C-alpha positions as MATLAB code, in Angstrom:
seq = 'XXXXXXXXXXXXXXXXXXXXXXXXXXXXXXXXXXXXXXXXXXXXXXXXXXXXXXXXXXXXXXXXXXXXXXXXXXXXXXXXXXXXXXXXXXXXXXXXXXXXXXXXXXXXXXXXXXXXXXXXXXXXXXXXXXXXXXXXXXXXXXXXXXXXXXXXXXXXXXXXXXXXXXXXXXXXXXXXXXXXXXXXXXXXXXXXXXXXXXXXXXXXXXXXXXXXXXXXXXXXXXXXXXXXXXXXXXXXXXXXXXXXXXXXXXXXXXXXXXXXXXXXXXXXXXXXXXXXXXXXXXXXXXXXXXXXXXXXXXXXXXXXXXXXXXXXXXXXXXXXXXXXXXXXXXXXXXXXXXXXXXXXXXXXXXXXXXXXXXXXXXXXXXXXXXXXXXXXXXXXXXXXXXXXXXXXXXXXXXXXXXXXXXXXXXXXXXXXXXXXXXXXXXXXXXXXXXXXXXXXXXXXXXXXXXXXXXXXXXXXXXXXXXXXXXXXXXXXXXX';
ca = [
     107.631  127.925  124.419;
     107.308  124.126  124.461;
     104.702  123.010  121.892;
     102.731  120.069  123.224;
     100.192  117.537  121.939;
      97.688  115.641  124.124;
      96.805  112.104  122.951;
      93.990  110.215  124.690;
      91.069  108.230  123.268;
      88.615  109.736  125.781;
      87.584  113.257  124.793;
      86.415  114.091  128.317;
      89.792  113.090  129.777;
      91.699  115.097  127.141;
      89.672  118.237  127.760;
      89.860  117.812  131.538;
      93.626  117.396  131.433;
      94.039  120.481  129.237;
      91.736  122.569  131.442;
      93.469  121.521  134.665;
      96.681  123.450  134.024;
      97.706  127.032  133.259;
     100.144  125.769  130.637;
     101.639  129.145  129.784;
     102.917  129.440  133.362;
     105.267  126.532  132.601;
     106.280  127.732  129.156;
     104.025  125.173  127.429;
     101.492  125.740  124.616;
      99.001  122.992  123.739;
      99.042  122.996  119.922;
      96.736  120.045  119.328;
      94.930  116.998  120.617;
      94.389  113.548  119.112;
      92.033  110.680  119.877;
      94.353  107.853  118.754;
      97.854  107.023  117.562;
      97.111  107.417  113.861;
      95.705  110.916  114.383;
      98.705  111.811  116.526;
     101.170  110.673  113.852;
      99.304  112.732  111.259;
      99.533  115.841  113.466;
     103.239  115.246  114.042;
     103.689  115.317  110.278;
     101.827  118.612  109.984;
     102.907  120.573  113.066;
     106.042  121.318  115.019;
     105.562  119.381  118.280;
     108.154  119.283  121.067;
     106.317  117.111  123.585;
     103.465  114.575  123.624;
     101.332  113.608  126.618;
     100.340  110.055  125.617;
      97.764  107.698  127.110;
      98.963  104.077  127.286;
      95.683  102.206  126.940;
      94.350  103.363  123.577;
      92.583  100.997  121.126;
      94.437  100.200  117.943;
      97.885  101.708  118.338;
      98.833  101.711  122.013;
     100.686  104.557  123.650;
     103.849  102.446  123.692;
     103.571  101.799  119.934;
     102.936  105.494  119.265;
     106.036  106.498  121.238;
     108.126  103.944  119.363;
     106.954  105.129  115.937;
     107.266  108.805  116.839;
     110.753  108.268  118.215;
     111.989  106.791  114.912;
     110.419  109.498  112.763;
     110.540  112.556  115.022;
     113.379  111.968  117.493;
     113.260  115.523  118.853;
     109.659  115.094  120.052;
     109.666  113.891  123.661;
     106.921  111.846  125.282;
     105.282  111.890  128.704;
     103.118  108.877  129.529;
      99.574  109.348  130.860;
      98.561  106.205  132.719;
      96.103  104.865  135.254;
      98.638  102.231  136.282;
     101.105  103.175  138.996;
     103.148  100.032  138.387;
     106.883   99.555  137.978;
     106.665   97.493  134.765;
     104.661  100.140  132.919;
     107.010  102.905  133.989;
     110.076  100.888  132.970;
     108.627  100.079  129.545;
     107.764  103.735  128.945;
     111.253  104.892  129.895;
     112.845  102.156  127.768;
     110.972  103.498  124.728;
     112.248  107.005  125.384;
     109.518  108.638  127.490;
     111.008  111.350  129.698;
     108.445  111.038  132.503;
     104.992  109.740  133.404;
     101.787  111.027  135.005;
      99.300  108.840  136.868;
      95.995  110.380  135.752;
      94.048  109.214  138.786;
      96.526  110.908  141.139;
      96.931  114.224  139.295;
      95.138  117.163  140.925;
      95.567  120.872  141.581;
      97.683  120.241  144.684;
     100.428  118.288  142.906;
     100.222  119.494  139.302;
     102.781  122.273  139.892;
     105.420  119.887  141.209;
     104.692  117.389  138.425;
     104.975  119.874  135.567;
     108.064  121.588  136.965;
     109.728  118.181  137.076;
     108.670  117.420  133.481;
     109.823  120.797  132.118;
     113.160  120.434  133.903;
     113.614  116.974  132.385;
     112.604  118.229  128.932;
     115.142  121.072  129.082;
     117.865  118.607  130.090;
     116.938  116.272  127.200;
     116.964  119.142  124.698;
     120.411  120.329  125.801;
     121.679  116.764  125.756;
     120.411  116.055  122.237;
     121.748  119.369  120.954;
     125.148  118.651  122.422;
     125.224  115.113  121.013;
     124.227  116.175  117.492;
     121.117  116.939  115.479;
     119.085  114.716  113.201;
     120.797  113.648  109.982;
     119.925  116.012  107.134;
     117.567  114.895  104.381;
     119.233  113.796  101.150;
     116.965  111.732   98.880;
     113.731  109.760   99.070;
     111.159  107.954   96.961;
     107.649  109.240   97.586;
     104.431  107.501   96.526;
     101.109  109.365   96.247;
      97.823  107.429   95.873;
      96.003  107.491   92.571;
      92.330  108.381   92.981;
      90.621  108.927   96.321;
      91.629  105.781   98.226;
      94.638  106.225  100.528;
      96.236  103.049  101.853;
      96.856  102.644  105.573;
      99.397   99.896  104.841;
     102.853  100.679  103.540;
     103.322   99.793   99.861;
     105.976   97.173   99.127;
     109.234   98.976   98.358;
     110.770   95.613   97.432;
     114.095   95.920   95.607;
     114.785   99.448   96.861;
     117.918   99.885   98.999;
     116.396  102.025  101.726;
     117.797  104.088  104.587;
     114.956  103.169  106.942;
     111.367  102.013  107.161;
     108.654  103.550  104.921;
     106.824  106.396  106.643;
     103.279  107.574  106.061;
     102.892  111.319  105.602;
      99.806  113.519  105.625;
      97.548  113.203  102.591;
      98.136  109.460  102.199;
     101.723  109.817  100.944;
     104.377  107.219  101.729;
     108.056  108.145  101.898;
     111.113  105.939  101.950;
     114.580  107.483  102.161;
     117.009  105.918   99.714;
     120.304  106.860   98.038;
     119.782  108.808   94.826;
     121.240  106.237   92.419;
     119.268  103.306   93.820;
     116.094  105.395   93.880;
     116.489  106.365   90.222;
     117.080  102.767   89.168;
     114.040  101.559   91.101;
     111.818  104.255   89.591;
     112.949  103.482   86.037;
     111.696   99.910   86.443;
     108.769  100.683   88.722;
     107.005   97.451   89.757;
     103.585   96.998   88.177;
     101.860   96.614   91.551;
     103.183  100.066   92.470;
     102.543  101.789   89.138;
      98.901  100.692   89.111;
      98.020  102.329   92.425;
     100.627  105.012   93.052;
     102.251  108.057   91.510;
     105.966  107.894   92.168;
     108.599  110.602   92.450;
     112.082  111.066   93.838;
     112.588  114.115   95.991;
     116.143  115.297   96.435;
     117.916  117.956   98.468;
     120.135  120.442   96.651;
     123.332  121.987   97.936;
     121.367  124.784   99.591;
     118.704  122.467  101.039;
     120.319  121.514  104.333;
     117.204  120.533  106.246;
     116.357  117.740  108.643;
     114.348  114.734  107.538;
     111.411  115.996  109.587;
     111.442  119.427  107.941;
     111.729  117.819  104.500;
     108.814  115.499  105.215;
     106.613  118.423  106.245;
     107.483  120.283  103.020;
     106.895  117.165  100.896;
     103.519  116.430  102.479;
     102.393  120.027  101.993;
     103.577  120.718   98.435;
     104.409  117.517   96.529;
     100.756  116.475   95.893;
     100.189  119.667   93.886;
     103.477  119.156   92.024;
     102.387  115.650   90.974;
      98.775  116.609   90.275;
      99.662  119.395   87.846;
     102.632  117.648   86.183;
     102.352  117.584   82.396;
     103.082  113.853   82.383;
     102.306  111.270   85.014;
     104.957  108.807   83.906;
     107.149  107.597   86.793;
     110.915  107.854   86.912;
     111.064  111.368   85.515;
     113.182  114.302   86.610;
     113.747  114.371   90.392;
     111.823  116.985   92.321;
     114.067  119.325   94.294;
     113.054  120.582   97.703;
     113.677  124.103   96.425;
     110.919  123.580   93.809;
     108.463  122.675   96.550;
     109.254  125.921   98.351;
     108.158  127.995   95.351;
     105.186  130.221   96.050;
     101.850  129.026   94.713;
      99.020  131.068   93.264;
      96.554  133.283   95.103;
      94.811  132.079   98.212;
      92.083  133.295  100.536;
      89.510  135.730   99.200;
      90.883  135.914   95.653;
      90.801  132.143   95.210;
      87.365  131.899   96.849;
      86.100  134.503   94.379;
      87.509  132.465   91.490;
      85.730  129.312   92.672;
      82.538  131.340   92.912;
      82.956  132.524   89.318;
      83.828  129.020   88.070;
      80.658  127.693   89.735;
      78.570  129.630   87.198;
      79.903  127.182   84.569;
      80.237  129.680   81.719;
      83.423  127.827   80.782;
      81.174  124.928   79.698;
      79.470  127.145   77.125;
      81.947  129.728   75.826;
      85.391  129.155   74.338;
      86.942  132.292   75.849;
      85.671  131.393   79.309;
      86.985  127.844   78.896;
      90.471  129.059   77.986;
      90.516  131.512   80.892;
      89.264  128.828   83.310;
      91.969  126.344   82.278;
      94.693  129.011   82.244;
      93.828  130.186   85.759;
      93.912  126.661   87.187;
      97.223  125.826   85.496;
      98.797  129.115   86.548;
      97.484  129.227   90.126;
      97.576  125.465   90.799;
      95.031  125.504   93.642;
      95.180  122.798   96.285;
      94.382  119.514   94.453;
      92.229  118.218   97.302;
      90.004  121.300   97.194;
      89.824  121.387   93.408;
      88.964  117.699   93.072;
      86.346  117.837   95.835;
      84.748  120.781   94.026;
      84.844  119.004   90.654;
      83.308  115.821   92.071;
      80.576  117.898   93.683;
      80.045  119.595   90.323;
      79.591  116.205   88.653;
      77.077  115.018   91.244;
      75.028  118.230   91.183;
      74.883  118.952   87.460;
      74.846  115.569   85.699;
      71.056  115.519   85.213;
      70.665  119.200   84.309;
      73.560  119.325   81.857;
      73.206  115.925   80.182;
      76.435  114.435   81.499;
      75.004  110.957   81.935;
      75.221  110.285   78.207;
      78.619  108.606   78.313;
      78.798  105.079   79.650;
      81.610  102.766   80.633;
      83.499  101.321   77.704;
      83.103  104.342   75.432;
      86.060  106.252   74.069;
      85.657  109.158   76.478;
      85.623  108.769   80.273;
      82.189  108.285   81.783;
      80.574  111.404   83.127;
      77.877  109.607   85.079;
      78.292  110.082   88.843;
      76.544  106.746   89.365;
      79.509  105.030   87.743;
      81.949  106.737   90.139;
      84.077  107.687   87.142;
      85.558  110.718   88.846;
      86.835  108.677   91.805;
      89.557  107.209   89.585;
      90.884  110.567   88.343;
      94.063  111.718   90.050;
      95.818  114.213   87.728;
      94.867  117.549   86.196;
      95.459  116.272   82.640;
      92.740  113.648   83.262;
      90.336  116.183   84.730;
      90.983  118.546   81.828;
      89.958  115.795   79.386;
      86.920  114.973   81.546;
      85.832  118.610   81.638;
      86.312  118.975   77.884;
      83.955  116.030   77.344;
      81.510  117.575   79.842;
      81.541  120.841   77.918;
      80.800  118.994   74.672;
      77.828  117.180   76.226;
      76.544  120.427   77.737;
      76.559  122.155   74.359;
      74.861  119.164   72.750;
      72.139  119.404   75.379;
      71.455  123.100   74.829;
      71.028  122.354   71.106;
      68.636  119.494   71.893;
      66.593  121.798   74.124;
      66.608  124.606   71.530;
      68.029  127.072   74.048;
      70.602  129.773   73.413;
      73.858  129.865   75.356;
      72.762  132.951   77.259;
      69.438  131.385   78.300;
      71.220  128.184   79.299;
      73.733  130.171   81.370;
      70.850  132.051   83.001;
      69.166  128.779   83.959;
      72.396  127.585   85.584;
      72.475  130.825   87.585;
      68.841  130.216   88.552;
      69.664  126.792   90.021;
      72.670  128.242   91.864;
      70.435  130.943   93.329;
      67.865  128.350   94.378;
      70.564  126.304   96.123;
      71.943  129.332   97.901;
      68.529  130.562   99.101;
      66.672  127.259   99.547;
      65.980  128.073  103.199;
      64.199  131.321  102.368;
      60.646  132.023  101.253;
      61.517  131.511   97.604;
      59.176  131.525   94.612;
      59.366  131.324   90.851;
      58.690  135.031   90.343;
      61.708  136.058   92.413;
      64.091  133.613   90.709;
      62.926  134.689   87.249;
      63.430  138.329   88.191;
      66.939  137.586   89.516;
      68.073  136.222   86.160;
      66.246  138.800   84.048;
      63.521  136.609   82.529;
      59.737  136.827   82.531;
      57.978  134.357   84.801;
      56.177  132.536   81.983;
      59.281  132.186   79.794;
      61.378  131.120   82.788;
      58.793  128.477   83.752;
      58.770  127.116   80.212;
      62.567  127.019   79.869;
      63.229  125.703   83.363;
      60.936  122.709   82.889;
      62.825  121.730   79.748;
      66.169  122.347   81.463;
      65.155  120.163   84.443;
      64.043  117.233   82.246;
      60.348  117.940   82.737;
      60.492  118.699   86.465;
      58.464  121.787   87.472;
      60.075  124.575   89.478;
      58.288  123.643   92.717;
      59.428  120.010   92.591;
      63.001  121.042   91.801;
      63.043  123.467   94.729;
      61.741  120.811   97.125;
      64.433  118.422   95.917;
      67.125  121.023   96.613;
      65.683  121.669  100.071;
      65.668  117.964  100.904;
      69.289  117.676   99.756;
      70.190  120.545  102.094;
      68.282  118.805  104.890;
      70.249  115.596  104.351;
      73.493  117.516  104.726;
      72.311  119.121  107.973;
      71.202  115.731  109.303;
      74.638  114.370  108.493;
      76.734  117.250  109.763;
      74.807  118.641  112.766;
      72.870  117.597  115.859;
      70.116  120.149  115.239;
      66.558  119.065  116.114;
      64.406  118.007  113.162;
      62.154  121.029  113.715;
      65.088  123.426  113.366;
      66.377  121.667  110.264;
      62.956  121.914  108.633;
      62.925  125.673  109.242;
      66.461  126.147  107.973;
      65.711  124.513  104.621;
      62.482  126.412  104.016;
      59.694  124.266  105.505;
      57.438  126.076  107.968;
      55.629  122.855  108.946;
      58.066  120.271  110.328;
      55.419  117.519  110.150;
      54.935  118.158  106.428;
      58.720  118.166  106.060;
      58.994  114.761  107.769;
      56.235  113.262  105.606;
      57.821  114.590  102.411;
      61.257  113.395  103.495;
      59.858  109.898  104.114;
      58.045  109.871  100.766;
      61.236  110.778   98.903;
      63.775  108.711  100.868;
      61.771  105.906  102.469;
      62.836  107.051  105.951;
      61.860  109.709  108.436;
      64.557  112.336  109.073;
      65.308  110.807  112.487;
      65.677  107.356  110.906;
      67.941  108.783  108.213;
      70.198  110.357  110.838;
      70.313  107.120  112.855;
      71.248  105.159  109.752;
      74.094  107.585  109.003;
      75.389  107.338  112.552;
      75.196  103.546  112.459;
      77.142  103.470  109.216;
      79.874  105.675  110.688;
      80.118  103.607  113.858;
      80.335  100.474  111.758;
      83.266  101.868  109.787;
      81.455  102.674  106.565;
      82.979  105.550  104.562;
];
């Protein structure tokens, strides 16, 4: 089965092209679609793609530029041009860059699609036999790989100045950059890593062992998928250390799926902030299982944003000995390794325990109040009241009311619940196209007019204005 990717900046055209053909009848499976060249290159790094159907006139990276880049990095992936221009010059340029055929979109219809695709499949089969007969891609040997520190991933290739390379730097999934280089030169370059690289990037050399006879494309896919975790959980972040073998990246990780989801659910109760045994088990599980760094860090940053006020984490400021725990200072955005997060979490645990002493609450009561907030977040859209929450955590209503107000820095239960509901509404406004009335109902407001007034009082904008502002920011390129 030929695995194919459709690349066109117009969603309607992509979907129409895919729906026009019974692809399986020609031995073709559409394995993905992309709206631009950058997205297509990312998919090529993640999936095994044999053929691309590429639009010429895309903004940013044109179809011609995409074919040229893909040809240098993934020579076995063939391209078919999708064009509105039935002109000789366009066809010649496409063929010069390695395209095996072209389709004029305005002329393609049900009456000629069979002839067109049979011709393309026949040409693809000839190209595959020809390439196989002439020789396969050179096997991977050694490369320097740079992974971004923090959350910002650069779209521009870092300067590998002074490194004797075997080709141009290539951007992999996850913001990694790879440059193939002989082992000796790579080691020398890493030992004296330029300051402009060391400040923004984690560096490693990945090498193939005697049993690792894989193509550059296969090695790149393995590196993109597994090296970030290897770097994130490394005991030391110093560059120029022991090379990472491809065989190490193949090693099985910890549990996934339901077992890992259950662990995240248990960690969310934050008992590891209060009890030494829970802390040691929490750290041991993360270091043994090594969950995906992107998921773990997203969860930890969410934890910081959600719990800073309740747990007293805003006590540390910039310039103090310990890293700041205030989300407003964006301290967590600069963390990029587990050893840093472990130190951050240790400081968070200390501040949490200081706060429970200040509030004259026991650890068990404090843990129960955390569970109460988690329950409120999870059931904010329901008809929730203080009696039910108190009953869920095994406290009397009066004692819960008294403790919760202290825990929430003087905020009564009703105000805290409304704040949680408005936060849920903001997320729905950002992530969905649901009508305002439906959003109000989903987050627990029976009266959508009251919801809109409250939303405006708390944010300065009506829900519709908030959504429009978000959409404007996205269209303008804001993160």
